[in-house]
N, C-alpha and C positions, 0 to 999 in steps of 0.2 A: 187534698185537692186545692185548697185555698192557697197553700204555699206554691204549688205547681203553677197555678194561674198567675201568681205574682211574678214568678220566674219568667213565664212566657211573655208577660206584659213587658217586663224589663228588657227581654231579648228583642222583642219587636221594636221597642223604642231605640235600642242600640243599633239595630239593623237600619231603622229609618234615618237615624243620625248619619250613619255611614253612607246611606243612599244619597242624602242631601249633600254631604261633603263631596261624594264622587260626582254628583251631577254638577255641582259648582265648578269642580276641577275640569270636567269635560267642557263646560261652557267657556271657561277661561282658556282652555287649550284651543277650542274652536276659534275664539277671537284672535288668539295669537296666530293660528294657522291662516285666518283670513288676512291678517296684517302681512304675514309672510307672502301670501299669494299676491297681495297688492304690490308688495315690493318687487316681486318677481315680474310682475306686469306693470311696470312703472307708468308707461304711457297709457295703455288701455283705453284708447280713444275710439275703438270700434271701426277704424278706417283701414283700408288696404287689404280687405279680404281677398281681393285679386290684385295683381300688379296695376299700378296707375297707368292711365293712357292719356295722352294729350300732346302738348307742344311746349318747347322751351326756346327762348330767343338767342341763346349764346352761340351755338354752333355756326349759324349763318350770319348773324348780325353783330355779334360781339357787343361793343358798347354803343353801336349806332341804332339806338332804340328810341321810340317816342310813343305817346299815347295814341296817335293816329294809326300807326302801324300795328299796335296791339289790338285795337278795335277791328282793323281790317283783317287781322289774322283770326280773330274770333268769328267774324262774318264768314271767312273762308271755311272754317271748320264746319259751319252749318251748311253753307251752300254746296260744298263738295259731298255732303252726306257723311263725312267722317265722324261728326258728333254722334250720329245715330249708331255708329259702330263701336262707340265707347271712348272716343278721343274727346275728353271733356275738360281737361286742365289746360289753361292758358297761363304759362309760367313766365314771368318777367325775371330775367337773370340780373347780373351785375350792372351797375352804372345808372340806376334809376333815381338816386337821391343826391341831394346837395352834400358837399364835403363837410359842412358844419351842421350840427344839430341846432334847434331853436333855443330860445332862452330858458325853456323848461326841460331841455335835454332830449327832446323828441326828434326822431328822424323826419326829415323834410323832403318831399318829392322835388325833384329838380325842376325848377320853374320854367326853364327854357324848353324842356322836352315833355314834361307832365304838368302843364299849367293848371289843368282841371283838378289835379290831385288824384290819389289812388282810390279814394272812396268812390268818386264819380266813375272811375274806370271799372271798379269792382261792380258797381250797380249796372253798368252797361253789359259787362260780361255775364253777370247773373241773369239779366233780362233775356239773354240768348239761350238760357238753359245750361250754361257752362260754369266753370269754376275758375277762380283767379289764384295764381301762385305768385310768390315773391321770393326774394333772395336777400340773405344777409350772411354774416360771417362770425365764427367763434373766435374772433380776434379784434384788434383795435381798428383795422381797416379791412375792407373787402380786397379781393385779389387784384382788382384794377387799381386800387389805392385812390379811387376817385370819390369814395363815400365811406362813412364810418362803419365799422363792424359793431357787433352787439355785445362784445365782451365787457362785462360790468354794467350793461344796460338790459339784461335779458328780460326781466319782468316788465320793464317799461315798454320795450319793443314788442313783446308778445301781446301786451294789452293794446298797443297801437295797431298791430296787424289784425287783431280780433275786431277792433272798432271799425276798421276799414272793410271787413267782410272777407278777409283772406282765407283761402281754403287749403293752401299748400305752402310749406316753407322749405326752401333749399338752404342748408346751413353749411357754409364753406369753412376752410381751415387756414386761411392766410394770416400773416402778421399777428400771430398770437403771442402769449406771454411765455411760451416754452413749456407750459404745463401739459400734461397728457390729455388727449381727447376724452378719455374716460372720466376726467375731472370736469372739463369744460362743457361737453355736450349735454350731460344730464341736467345742468343748470337751466338750459333752455327747455329741456323736457318738462321740468317742474313749472317753469314759467308758462308754458303753453297749457299745462293742466289747469292753471289758475286763471287763464285768460277768458274763459267763458265761452269758447267756440272750438269745436273739433277742427284741428288743423293737421293735415298730413305732414309728418315730419321726416324730411329727407336729409340724412346725414351725409355730407360730402367731405369726408376726411381722407379721401384718396387711397383707402386701404392702408393707411399709415400704421395703425396699431391693430390690424386684423379686426375691423369692426364687425365682421360676421360673427365673431365669438361673443360679442357683448351687445350688439346693436339692437337685438329684439327687445331688450328691456328699456331701450332709450328712444328708438325711432321706428318708423314704418318701412324705411328702406335705408340702405347704407352702401356707399360707393366702395367697391372692392378693388378699384384700379385707378391709375392716373388718368388724365384727360385723354379722350379718344381724338384721333384726327381722321380726316376723310381719305384714308388709304387702306388697301387690303391688309398690309402687315400690321398696322395699328389695330384695325378691327379684329383680326384673328387673335392677336396677342391679348387683347382685352377679354375676349371670349374664353381663352385658355386660362387666364388668371382668375376669372370669375368662377370657372367650373370647379376649382379647388374647394370652394366653399358651398357646393351644392346642397349638402345635407342640412345647412343652417337656414335655408329659405323655407318659408311656410306662410300660410295665410296670416296677414297682419304685419309681416316683415320680410322684405325681399332683398336679395343681392342685386346690386346695381353696377353694371359694367360701363356706365355712362350713356349719354343720349344717342339717339339714332342719327346717322349721317345720310340716310337714304335721300337722294334728290339733290345733294349738294355738288355733284359733278365730278368727284374725285375717283369714283369707281365705275365699273361697267354695270350693265343691268344684271348680269348673272352674279356679280359680286355683291350687289345690293340685295339680291334675293337670298344669297347665303347669309348676309348680315341680318336681314329681317328674320330669317328662319332661326338663326342661332339665338337671337334675343327672345323670340317667341318661346322656344323650347326651354330656354334658361329662366323662364318666368321673370324676365327683366322688365322694369318699367318701359313701356313703349311710348317714349317722348320724342316726337318728331322734331327734327332740327333744321329743316329746310324752310325756304320762303313759300309758305302755303298759298300766297296770293298769285304766284307764278309757277305753280307746280305742273309738270308735264303729265300727260296721260299715262306714260310708262311708270312714273313715280307713284301716281295715284293707284294704279293697278296693283302695285306691290304692297303699299301700306293699307290698302282697303280689302285685302284678301281675307274674307270672313272666316274661312276654314283655318287659316294660320293664326288669326287673332284668337279663335276659339281655343287653340292649344295653349296660348299664353294665359287665357282667362279660365282655364279648366278648373273646376271646383276642387279637385283633389289637391292642387297647389304644390305638386312635387316637381322640383327642378331636374331636368334631364342631365345625364352625365355622359362624358366621353368614355364609352365602354372599350373601344380599341383605337389605337393610333399606330399606323405602320407607314413611316415615311410621310408623304404628303396626304395620305388617305386617313380620314377620320370617320368613326362611327359613333354617333351620339344616340342615346335612347333613354326613355323614362316612362313610368306608368301614367296612365290617364284614368279618369273616372269611367265607370261602366266596363271595367275589365279590358280596357284598350291600352295600346302602347303607341308612343310616338317614336319614330325612327328617322334620323337625319344622316344621310351619307354625304360627305364633303370630299370633293377632289380639289385639294389645295395645290396640286402640281401644275406644270406648264403644258401638259399634253392630255389628250383624252385617256380615260382610265376606267377599268371595270372593277367594281368593289362588291364583295359579298358580305352580308351581315348574317350571322348565325343566331338561332333562337337562344342558344346557351349564353351568348353575350348580352342578350336583351332581357332575359328573365322569363322567356316563354318556354313552357315545357317542350322538350326537343321534338316530340312526335306530333305536335299540334298542327292542324291544318288552319291556315290563316288567310283572311281576306285583307287585301291591301288597298288603301285609298290614297291616290297621289294628289297632294294638296295644291300643287302648283299647276297640274294639268286638269284639276277638278274632275277626276274620273276614278271610279272603282275598277281596278284591273280585273280582267276576266279570268286570268290564271289564279288558281288557289295554290298557296305556297306551303311546303312542308319542310321544316328544318332550317330553311334559310331563304334569303331573297337577294338577288343580284341585280345591279344596275350599272350602266355605262354612262359616264358623265364627261362633258367637256372640261377643259381647264377652268379652275376657279368657279366651279358650279356645284350644284347639289341636287339631291333627291330627298323629298320630304314626304313621309308616309304616316298614316294612322293604320296600325295593324290591329285586327280584331280576330282572335281565335274563334273558329266556328265549330271545331270538333277536335 
C-alpha cells in the first residue's frame, strides 16, 4: 500500500507539472493570438461604425477656401438641420497651409486665409457640436502643390493634428516617392495611433493598388475610384467601379467612390436623386460637396431625405450590389437589418422605361409576399408583391424601395 501511494503521488506531481506547462503554453499562445489580432486590426480606433457624413470643401471651392467660409459652412449645417440628420464632419481639403514648414518642421496654416489658425477653427466647429477634418498627402507635396505633404513627417503631423483637435484626416497620394501605397499609408496609421486622439482615417489613393483589399487594416475608408466630376457619366462610372469591391465594406471600413456632387449644378434633379441613392445603398461616405450657404430647396430635399440616409446608416453595414444590368437598366439590391432589403432600379437610358426586379435576383424567397416602401415618394405601396416588382421610370431616374417580406 505504501509503495502504491508513493507511485500515485509521483503520478500526481507529474500530471501537475504537465498541467502547469500546458497552461503556460496556452497563455503564451493567447498572447500571440492577441498580438496577431492587434496586427490584423492595426487602426482599431473605434470610428466609422457607419459611413461618415458631413461636408468637404474641394468639389465646389477647390483652393478658394478660408476660415470665414469654413465657419459659415459649419453654421449652415446647424441652421439647415443637416447636423441633426448626421452630417457632422466639416472637412477642409487641399490648400490650407503655407508652402514651407516652420523652423521646427511643423505645418503652418496659411496666414492669408487661416490667420486665426486651425486650433481656433477647430474650437469653433466643436462649439457647434460638429467635427473638423483636414487634408494632407502621402507624398512630398499635396495635389495642388501649394503646401507640403506628410511623407517623412507622419508622426510630427499626426501629433500636430491631434493638438489642433482634428477628427478626420483625408490622406491623398500625389507627388510621392514611387513606393507602394501599402508601404506609405500604414506609416500614417501608426502615427495616428500614437497621436493620442481618435481620428477617422480616409485613404485617398484613388483605387491605385486596390485599397479595398488591404484598407481595413489601415484606415476607416478608402477611395476606390479616381476623382468624381459633376456629370452623369462620371457619377455612374464611379458607382460601377466602387460596386466591384462591395464585399469588402463593413462597419469600421468603407468603400469610397468620392464625394457627393449634389447641388453643384451639373446634373438634373432626377440625376442627383440617382446619385444620392447610389451612394446611400453603397454605404459610401455621405460628404456633401456643394456650397451649403447657398443651397436650393431642391438640393436640401435630396440630401435631407431621412429614409434614404437611414439606408446608408443601417446597422447591418452591408453594401448593396448590382444584381442585374441589361443595357441601360440596372437593378441594385442588398440586405438591411430587421430582415429587410433595399432595392434600387435605375433607368440610365434616354427614354422612359419599365423595369422588373425578381425576388430571385434580390435574395428573397421566390414565393414571398412583400411590402414595398417608396423612399422618394415617402409612401408604403398599397399593393403587396409576390415574386417581383415592376416600375416605370423616366430617363436618368430611379426608384428606391425598402422591401419587407410579410408572409
